[in-house]
N, C-alpha and C positions, 0 to 999 in steps of 0.2 A: 824852469823852476819846478820842483816836485809837486804833486797835489798836496794840500793840506790834508792831515790825517784827522779823521773826525770820531768823536766819541758820543755816545748819546746817554744821558743818566736816567734811570725810569724806563722800564720796559712794558708799560701798560698799552692801552690802545694807541696813544699817542706815539710813545717811543718805539714800540715795536715795530710799527709801520714806517716811522721815519728813519730808523736804523737800516731796514730793510730796503727803503728806497734809495739811501744814500750809497748804499753798495751797487744797487742797480745802476746809479748815475756815475759809477766807476770809481767811488771812493775806499780806501781801507777804513774800516769802522769797527770800532770796539763799544760794545753796548755794556752798561752796569745796571746790576739790580741788585737790592739788599737781600732779595728773596732767593736763597739758591734753588728752591722749586723751580720758580719761574726760569732762572738761567739754565737748569736742565731741560725744562721742556723746550726753550729756545734753540738749544743746542741740538736738540733731536730734529730741528727743523718745522717744529709745530708752535703757531701763535698761542699765547696764553687766553685768547678768546677767540670767538669765531668772526672772521672778517673776510669777506669773499677775496681770493687770489692771495691772501697773505702768506698762506704755508707755502704756495708754489714759489714765491718770491723768496722766502727763508731758506727753502731747499737749494734754490739756485745759486746761494751766496754763502751759506752758513759752511765754515770750514769743516772738512771730515764727511761731507756728503758726495755721492759719487758724482762726478761731474760737475761740481760745485765750484763758483771762482774762488772760494776761499777768502773773498775779502771781508766777510763778517765774523767776528768772533765776540764771545761774551764773557764778562769777569763780575766778581764782586767786591774787587780792590780797587779802592780810589787812588792808591800810589801808582797802580799800573795804568790807569786813565789818565793821571797826570803826566805821566812819562811818555805816554803814546801820544796823547793828542795835541793838534793844533787849535780846532775848535770843538769846543764842548757844548753839546746842547742840552738843555736842561727840560725834560720832559714829564716831570713828576706831577701827581694829582694835586689839585686844589679844592678839597671838598668844601661844603658849607660847615660852618662850626655848629656843633651840638648846641640847640636851645637858642640860637641867634641867626640873622641873616648874614653877617659877615662871612668873608671867606677864610678858610684855615690855612695858614701860610707856612706851617711848620715844615711841610715836606720840602717845599722850595727852599727854607731857610737851611734847613739841614743838608740839603745838596751842595749850597754855596759853602757851607761851614767846612763840610768833609772835604770838598774839592779843593779850594784855596790854598790850604797849606802845602800842597802836591805840586802846585803851579811855579816851577822855578825859572822857567823861560817865557818869552812873550807867548801869551795864548788869547784866545778870545771865547769868551763863556757867552753862550746865546739862549737867553730863556724863550721858550716856547708856551709854557703853561700859562693859563689864563689867571692874571693877577689883579688886585686893586690897583688903579692908578696912583702912581707916586712909589710903587714897590722897587722900580728899577733904580731908581735914584739912590734909594736907600741901599739896595744890593751891590750897586757898583762901587759905593764907598767901603762896604764891608770887604769886598773882594780884594781891593786895593790895600787895604788894612791888613788881611791876613795872608795874601800870598807873597812868597819870598820874591818874585818878580816885581812886587809893587803895583805901580801905575801900568807897567807893561801887560799885566793881566787885565784885559778890558772886557767890559761888558756891552751886550747888544740886546735889543728884544725884537723878537721875530714871530709874532703870534701864530698860532696853527687855525685853519680853516676847515679842517676835516669833517666830513659828512660819514658818520659810521655807516658801513654797506658800501662805502665809496671811497673809503679812505687810500686805499693804494692809488687809484685814479687821481684823487685830490693832491697826494703828495707829488706824484711824478708830474702832473699836469695842472699845475695850481692856476685858479682864476685870477689871483692876484698874489704878489708877494711884498710884504709890509716889513721894513727893517727901521728900527729905531737905533740910530747909532751916534756916537759921538766924536768920531774920527774918521778921516780919509780911509786910514788903514782898515778900519772895521768894516765900512762899506765895501771897499776892494775886495776883501775876504770872502765877504758874503756873494758879491757878484761871481767870484770864482766858484763858490758851492754850487750856486744855483744858475751856472753858466746855460746849461742844457734847456731848462724850462724857460729861461729868458730869451734864447735863442729861437725857442719854438713860438715866442709871443706873450709869454706871460708878463703883466706889468710887475715893474719893480719900483715900489714905491718906497723913497726915503723920507723918514721924518725924524723928530725929537722922541725921547723915551715916552713922555706922557701919552702923546698923539698915538704911538704904537699900541701902548697898553689899553688905549680907549677904542681903537679900532674893532677889537674881537668883541668887548662887552656890548658896545652900540650896536654891532650887527646882529648878535644875539637878541638884544633887545628889539630891535626892529622885528625880526623874525617871530619872536613871540607874541608881539604886538599884533602883527598879521593874522595869526592863528587866533588870538584872542577875539581880533575884530571879527571874523569871520564866524567865530562862535556865539559872539555876542549877536549877530545878525540872524543865528540859528534859532535864538532864545525869542526873537522878534517874529521869525517865520512861525514859530511854534504857537505863538500867542495870535497871530494873524492867519495862519492858515495858508502860509506861503510855502515854496520849496527853496529851500537854502541851496541845494545842489544847482538847480537852474540860476538862480540868483548869483551864484559864484561864478557859474560860466559866463553870464552876460556881463559882469563887471570886469572878469578878467581878461575879456577882450580888449579893454582899455590899457595900452602897453605901458602907461605910467604906473597902472595898478599891477597887471600882471597875474597869470593864472596860478603860479606856484604859491604854496602855503596857504592856499584859499580852500582847504578841504575843511568843512566843518565835521565835529567829532567829539571825542571825548578828552581832546586836548592834548598838550604836549607834555614830556616826560625825559627821562635820560638823565646822564651823569652832566648835562651842561645847561641847557637852558633854564630850568628853575633855579638852580644855585647860583647861574651867571646874573640873572636879573636880580635876584635877592641881594647878591654881595654888590652889584652896582648902586643899588639904592642905598646900602649901610655906608658904602664909601663916599657917596655923594653927601650924606647926611654930614660925615665927618670933614668933608671940605666946606659946609656950609651952603650946599647948592641941592639941599634935599627937595625943596620944591620943583626943582626942574625935573625929577623923576616920579613925582608922586603919582603920575598916571600908571606907572609900571605895577603900582599896588593894586590897582585895578586890573591890570593884564592879568596877573597873578591871580586874582580872586576869581575872575571870570574862568580861569583855567582850571581851578580847583573845584569849582561849581558844577563843571561838566561831569566829573566822576560822580557827584551826589546825584545830578540827574540821572545818569546812568543807572545807579542803584534804585532809585525811585520808577524809573520805567519798568525795572525789573520786578519790582513789588507789585505795580499795576498789572502786569502781563499774567503774574501767577494769582491774582485774585486779590491782594491787600496783604497778605502775610507770606513772608519768606519762610516760615518755620517748618522744616522738613521737607521744603520744594527742593527738587534736583534742577541744577543750574549746569548747563554744559557750556564752557568757556573755550572759544577758539583765540588762542593768542596769549601769551605772558610778557613778552619783551616790548620795549616802548616803541620800537619801530620795526619794520620787516629788516630781513638780511642781516640780523645782529643777534648775539645772544645776550646782550645788556637788558638787564631787567631793573636798573638803577631808576627809582622814582618813575616806574612804570605805570602810566593810567590803567592800563589791561590788569596787572596785577594788584593794583590798589582797589579796582573795583571788585576783583574776585574775592580779595581779602574781606572787604566790607560786608559783601553778601554773606560770607562765609560766618563772620561775626554775629551777623543778624539771624543765624540760624538755618541758612540755606546747605544743602549739599552740594559743593561745588566741584566739579572735575574740570581740569585744565589740559589743553593739549597746546603745544608749541613747538615748531620744527626744530629750533634749536636752544632756545630758552629754558627747558624743563630743569635741567640740573642746577643753574642758577636761580631758578624760582624757587624749587624746593628748600635751598639753602635759607631762602627769606622767610618762606611760608610752608614750613614743613606740614601744618595741620590740614592744607587742601589736598583734595584728591587729585591725581595726576594720571593721564592716560598717554600711550604711545602712538595713538592716531586721532584723527576728527571724528571718526565714527565711535571710537571708545570714549571720548569725552562725551558726546551727546548721548550716549545709549540710555534710554528710560528718562530723558530730561522733559521737564515741564516747560522749559523756555532755552533758547540757544543764543549766546551773546556773541558777536564777531568783535573783537576788540584790538586785535593787531592785523593789519592788511597784508598778511603773507599771499602771494601770489597763489600759493596752493589752496588757499581758503577760497579765492575768487573762482577758481578752477572746480569747486566741489559740485557733486550732482545734488541738486536739492530733493530729488525724487528718492535717490538712494540715502541720503541722509533721514528723510521722512520716515523710512521703514524702522529706522532705530530709536526714534525719540517716542517719548509719551503723548507730547502735544506739539503740532507742527506751529510753533511760535518762534520767529527769530527776531533779535534787535541788532541792528547793524550800528555799531559805534564808531565806525570809520567811513561809512558812506561810500562803499566801494564795490558792494554787492550788487547784482541787477534785480530790483523790487519785481519787475514783470515776470522775469524767469522763476522766482521763489514764488510768487503769488501762483502762477501757472500749475506749480506743484501743491497747491493746497494749503502754502504757508501763510501764516497771518505774519505781514511782514512790517516791522516799525524802524524808524531811524530819526534821530535828532534833528529837527527842523525840516521835516518833511511831511507832507500830506499822508494820512493814514490809509487812504484808498487809492 
């Protein structure tokens, strides 16, 4: 039997990566986006955002490139997608609604409404977007109602677990595959789609719709809780003059706790964790289970407090008033190896300092263009040295490897005052202090 033909609706972080990975796994893939500009970028073999290894994967498969497999094409036409595909992956964004915690389902709803009328033969529509629990039930009914194929147009839910910066690896070699299905046929089709990673040992977990929807939000809530836990411990260390880095190392050796996500700093950001835990709280409230997730309010509040504390630490470092002080900021993205500045703690801190009268100059290896679009009034430099020139204090806010490898002595020549605040606890205090820097990090002793 011929391999199923695959379509991917939405070509942002998730969709572009998923489409390229499906082509790499040997399928013929058609990607759809409503943005012609995005499609044009992808057809050139360029990802619409920075993600290590993705451009190479696109050029390897996008039709029209020299030596490419030609298995990957793009379109803006839902009719073409309906005609082409057997399995349709929905990979559109579910941002936070303006002014409330709930998630905005309009993009997912629009994708189903636009695709369904073109499904004239048996097809499997697979949701990958992060949605409030209960959405799949509603969408399955809507799909059957709108599709000419009726009940033969089935839905499945298959949450994504991509880490930005590792998205290609996570798609090709997932640490688990979760599929919420309602029929043997849907399960078999997804087993066929994921046959390669399953053969390599990726666990394949079959669930009902609500469980599949909950896996992603509960995983993100756990990770957010772990980050806020160590940041709460940093606050206690700050008060007691302890060292949160040593504390994290010591408790991380307990394999029930584990070392990962125990780095204290200015907290989490990005397009997933903050909005996902808020949407989860909102949905639990609608289901009458709000008390079960009340602890996530505290997780969120500890996280937001870290940003304010970094601003206070900076104010202290420059003698009590930020007015007219020069601040060099290293990092704008919410994490390294990404150009994503959505809800970035680094950019948020830089913006707050600027609003309080500081002259802020930011450098980031990949995120400057996106940062400039959000905060055009900040100063930007094209190197670390450029960002810190004449600075009264330097802030390390995104843990790019490039920053870890900076020479403190060389940087010291450029600044007005050798004062560094490490918001990510990844710089070596001894090394910086040896070069005459006053070094301070959240939750660490000052000397």
